[in-house]
C-alpha positions as a Python dict, from the first residue, in 0.01 Angstrom:
ca = {
    (1, 'G'): (0, 0, 0),
    (2, 'R'): (93, 365, -16),
    (3, 'W'): (180, 393, 351),
    (4, 'G'): (365, 61, 377),
    (5, 'S'): (334, -197, 649),
    (6, 'G'): (258, -126, 1013),
    (7, 'G'): (620, -191, 1108),
    (8, 'E'): (742, 66, 856),
    (9, 'A'): (491, 324, 987),
    (10, 'T'): (609, 258, 1344),
    (11, 'M'): (971, 299, 1237),
    (12, 'G'): (876, 621, 1058),
    (13, 'R'): (710, 763, 1369),
    (14, 'G'): (1012, 661, 1575),
    (15, 'A'): (1247, 836, 1335),
    (16, 'V'): (1034, 1152, 1347),
    (17, 'L'): (1034, 1141, 1729),
    (18, 'L'): (1412, 1098, 1741),
    (19, 'A'): (1453, 1385, 1496),
    (20, 'L'): (1223, 1605, 1707),
    (21, 'L'): (1415, 1520, 2028),
    (22, 'A'): (1745, 1593, 1853),
    (23, 'A'): (1608, 1925, 1731),
    (24, 'V'): (1491, 2015, 2082),
    (25, 'A'): (1831, 1928, 2226),
    (26, 'A'): (2008, 2131, 1959),
    (27, 'A'): (1779, 2427, 2016),
    (28, 'L'): (1838, 2415, 2391),
    (29, 'L'): (2215, 2408, 2342),
    (30, 'R'): (2211, 2694, 2093),
    (31, 'G'): (2144, 2949, 2364),
    (32, 'A'): (2492, 2895, 2514),
    (33, 'R'): (2690, 2973, 2199),
    (34, 'A'): (2917, 3274, 2176),
    (35, 'V'): (3154, 3364, 1893),
    (36, 'T'): (3487, 3541, 1941),
    (37, 'F'): (3694, 3671, 1650),
    (38, 'D'): (3942, 3942, 1556),
    (39, 'V'): (3843, 4228, 1326),
    (40, 'P'): (4149, 4349, 1129),
    (41, 'G'): (4222, 4718, 1104),
    (42, 'P'): (4104, 4856, 883),
    (43, 'G'): (3857, 4587, 782),
    (44, 'S'): (3532, 4414, 872),
    (45, 'R'): (3396, 4076, 981),
    (46, 'C'): (3037, 3949, 975),
    (47, 'V'): (2833, 3674, 1135),
    (48, 'S'): (2488, 3569, 1023),
    (49, 'D'): (2180, 3375, 1124),
    (50, 'V'): (1884, 3253, 920),
    (51, 'L'): (1556, 3377, 1067),
    (52, 'R'): (1191, 3313, 993),
    (53, 'K'): (952, 3596, 924),
    (54, 'D'): (833, 3759, 1249),
    (55, 'Q'): (1097, 3568, 1449),
    (56, 'L'): (1253, 3751, 1743),
    (57, 'A'): (1632, 3787, 1752),
    (58, 'T'): (1867, 3948, 2003),
    (59, 'G'): (2240, 3996, 2028),
    (60, 'E'): (2499, 4095, 2287),
    (61, 'Y'): (2846, 4202, 2182),
    (62, 'A'): (3163, 4324, 2349),
    (63, 'V'): (3477, 4480, 2202),
    (64, 'Q'): (3805, 4488, 2391),
    (65, 'G'): (3911, 4844, 2467),
    (66, 'D'): (3753, 5172, 2578),
    (67, 'A'): (3470, 5315, 2371),
    (68, 'A'): (3663, 5638, 2311),
    (69, 'E'): (3959, 5440, 2175),
    (70, 'V'): (3769, 5182, 1968),
    (71, 'G'): (3670, 5267, 1612),
    (72, 'I'): (3417, 4986, 1572),
    (73, 'E'): (3087, 5025, 1390),
    (74, 'V'): (2814, 4763, 1437),
    (75, 'K'): (2552, 4717, 1166),
    (76, 'V'): (2271, 4460, 1142),
    (77, 'T'): (2111, 4409, 801),
    (78, 'G'): (1819, 4201, 678),
    (79, 'P'): (1802, 3960, 381),
    (80, 'R'): (1725, 4245, 138),
    (81, 'G'): (2009, 4461, 269),
    (82, 'E'): (1782, 4681, 480),
    (83, 'E'): (1942, 4829, 790),
    (84, 'V'): (1799, 4695, 1115),
    (85, 'F'): (2044, 4833, 1372),
    (86, 'T'): (2359, 5045, 1368),
    (87, 'K'): (2591, 5197, 1624),
    (88, 'H'): (2917, 5386, 1582),
    (89, 'R'): (3231, 5381, 1800),
    (90, 'T'): (3110, 5124, 2047),
    (91, 'N'): (3282, 4876, 2274),
    (92, 'G'): (2971, 4676, 2364),
    (93, 'G'): (2597, 4669, 2378),
    (94, 'R'): (2278, 4487, 2289),
    (95, 'F'): (2028, 4488, 2006),
    (96, 'G'): (1699, 4320, 1934),
    (97, 'F'): (1455, 4309, 1644),
    (98, 'T'): (1177, 4108, 1483),
    (99, 'A'): (1254, 3980, 1134),
    (100, 'N'): (1037, 4147, 869),
    (101, 'A'): (1127, 3880, 613),
    (102, 'A'): (1266, 3529, 620),
    (103, 'G'): (1630, 3487, 525),
    (104, 'D'): (1989, 3554, 620),
    (105, 'H'): (2042, 3839, 868),
    (106, 'K'): (2398, 3969, 906),
    (107, 'V'): (2576, 4137, 1195),
    (108, 'C'): (2887, 4317, 1070),
    (109, 'F'): (3166, 4483, 1267),
    (110, 'K'): (3362, 4746, 1076),
    (111, 'N'): (3699, 4848, 1218),
    (112, 'T'): (3826, 5193, 1116),
    (113, 'D'): (4138, 5173, 1337),
    (114, 'M'): (4481, 5065, 1219),
    (115, 'V'): (4496, 4787, 1481),
    (116, 'E'): (4273, 4483, 1511),
    (117, 'H'): (4012, 4447, 1784),
    (118, 'R'): (3872, 4131, 1940),
    (119, 'V'): (3493, 4098, 1936),
    (120, 'T'): (3271, 3856, 2126),
    (121, 'I'): (2909, 3823, 2020),
    (122, 'R'): (2624, 3605, 2139),
    (123, 'L'): (2324, 3568, 1909),
    (124, 'R'): (1986, 3435, 2017),
    (125, 'S'): (1677, 3371, 1810),
    (126, 'G'): (1333, 3227, 1867),
    (127, 'V'): (1274, 3100, 2220),
    (128, 'E'): (1633, 3179, 2325),
    (129, 'A'): (1565, 3545, 2254),
    (130, 'K'): (1257, 3561, 2475),
    (131, 'D'): (1296, 3691, 2827),
    (132, 'L'): (1157, 3395, 3021),
    (133, 'A'): (1313, 3524, 3343),
    (134, 'E'): (1042, 3792, 3363),
    (135, 'I'): (769, 3529, 3325),
    (136, 'V'): (932, 3307, 3590),
    (137, 'Q'): (954, 3597, 3836),
    (138, 'R'): (602, 3718, 3763),
    (139, 'D'): (437, 3377, 3800),
    (140, 'H'): (667, 3259, 4083),
    (141, 'L'): (767, 2946, 3892),
    (142, 'Q'): (1003, 2684, 4030),
    (143, 'P'): (1328, 2605, 3838),
    (144, 'L'): (1180, 2280, 3701),
    (145, 'S'): (865, 2460, 3587),
    (146, 'A'): (1079, 2727, 3423),
    (147, 'E'): (1275, 2460, 3235),
    (148, 'V'): (950, 2295, 3122),
    (149, 'L'): (827, 2635, 3002),
    (150, 'R'): (1148, 2681, 2802),
    (151, 'I'): (1113, 2336, 2647),
    (152, 'E'): (749, 2408, 2557),
    (153, 'E'): (852, 2730, 2386),
    (154, 'T'): (1129, 2545, 2202),
    (155, 'V'): (893, 2271, 2084),
    (156, 'R'): (642, 2534, 1972),
    (157, 'G'): (911, 2704, 1768),
    (158, 'I'): (1023, 2374, 1615),
    (159, 'R'): (662, 2289, 1528),
    (160, 'T'): (633, 2623, 1348),
    (161, 'E'): (952, 2550, 1155),
    (162, 'L'): (826, 2203, 1061),
    (163, 'L'): (497, 2349, 935),
    (164, 'E'): (688, 2604, 726),
    (165, 'L'): (908, 2326, 588),
    (166, 'K'): (596, 2128, 499),
    (167, 'I'): (450, 2429, 316),
    (168, 'R'): (777, 2485, 126),
    (169, 'E'): (790, 2115, 40),
    (170, 'A'): (435, 2132, -100),
    (171, 'E'): (528, 2440, -304),
    (172, 'M'): (840, 2270, -440),
    (173, 'R'): (642, 1955, -523),
    (174, 'E'): (383, 2166, -709),
    (175, 'T'): (662, 2343, -897),
    (176, 'N'): (824, 2011, -989),
    (177, 'E'): (492, 1873, -1110),
    (178, 'T'): (436, 2184, -1323),
    (179, 'I'): (785, 2154, -1471),
    (180, 'N'): (737, 1782, -1538),
    (181, 'S'): (404, 1854, -1708),
    (182, 'R'): (561, 2118, -1931),
    (183, 'V'): (854, 1890, -2016),
    (184, 'T'): (609, 1613, -2109),
    (185, 'M'): (408, 1848, -2330),
    (186, 'F'): (724, 1975, -2497),
    (187, 'S'): (843, 1616, -2556),
    (188, 'L'): (509, 1522, -2715),
    (189, 'F'): (519, 1836, -2929),
    (190, 'S'): (875, 1755, -3039),
    (191, 'V'): (774, 1397, -3130),
    (192, 'A'): (475, 1528, -3327),
    (193, 'V'): (691, 1779, -3517),
    (194, 'V'): (959, 1519, -3597),
    (195, 'S'): (694, 1265, -3706),
    (196, 'S'): (523, 1523, -3927),
    (197, 'L'): (854, 1615, -4090),
    (198, 'G'): (928, 1246, -4147),
    (199, 'V'): (590, 1185, -4314),
    (200, 'W'): (627, 1498, -4527),
    (201, 'Q'): (976, 1394, -4634),
    (202, 'I'): (855, 1045, -4734),
    (203, 'L'): (561, 1188, -4935),
    (204, 'Y'): (785, 1444, -5103),
    (205, 'L'): (1044, 1184, -5204),
    (206, 'K'): (770, 950, -5330),
    (207, 'S'): (621, 1232, -5540),
    (208, 'Y'): (967, 1320, -5673),
    (209, 'F'): (1048, 964, -5772),
    (210, 'L'): (709, 923, -5941),
    (211, 'E'): (759, 1244, -6133),
    (212, 'K'): (1102, 1128, -6251),
    (213, 'K'): (956, 783, -6323),
    (214, 'L'): (1216, 622, -6101),
    (215, 'I'): (955, 396, -5940),
}
């Protein structure tokens, strides 16, 4: 049948569950990541993250050195190149925004000094970017309840991503079917043209030979 045997369906559900658990674990670990790199002078370095539309993102960054002595410009841009956040001559700070469009969002550090500066940045998106501490304090939640709340938010975000992937898959499948249909029509048209030319050539040669009394 289309769906296979019961054992295959069970294995499929198990694989989906394992994938979901792995995604949850990865999402929970993502919140702890921080990137440190050197920005040459003069020069620039960028980091990026792929965001969904209307997804919340935050960032914290720190530059070694005093603000008055550091010629670092921070600029955050969206997938279409639109400017989301910018700050000049800074040695640290925070930013936050909601993505207006899905795609790659870049955080670039431009160094106008003649010496390099070391930058540390921590990016958060989705549930990691939400301030759950305020909810925990407001509702007087226990640590275990707070962790459950964080996992629920993570699973909700993953579910949204899976739904978006399913929609994109359906769109790609529809596009592939349209392309296949057009290729089939073009192939049939090509066969019809070639067949018509073959028949015309045979009739023409037969008429020519008859006229020359060769047959």
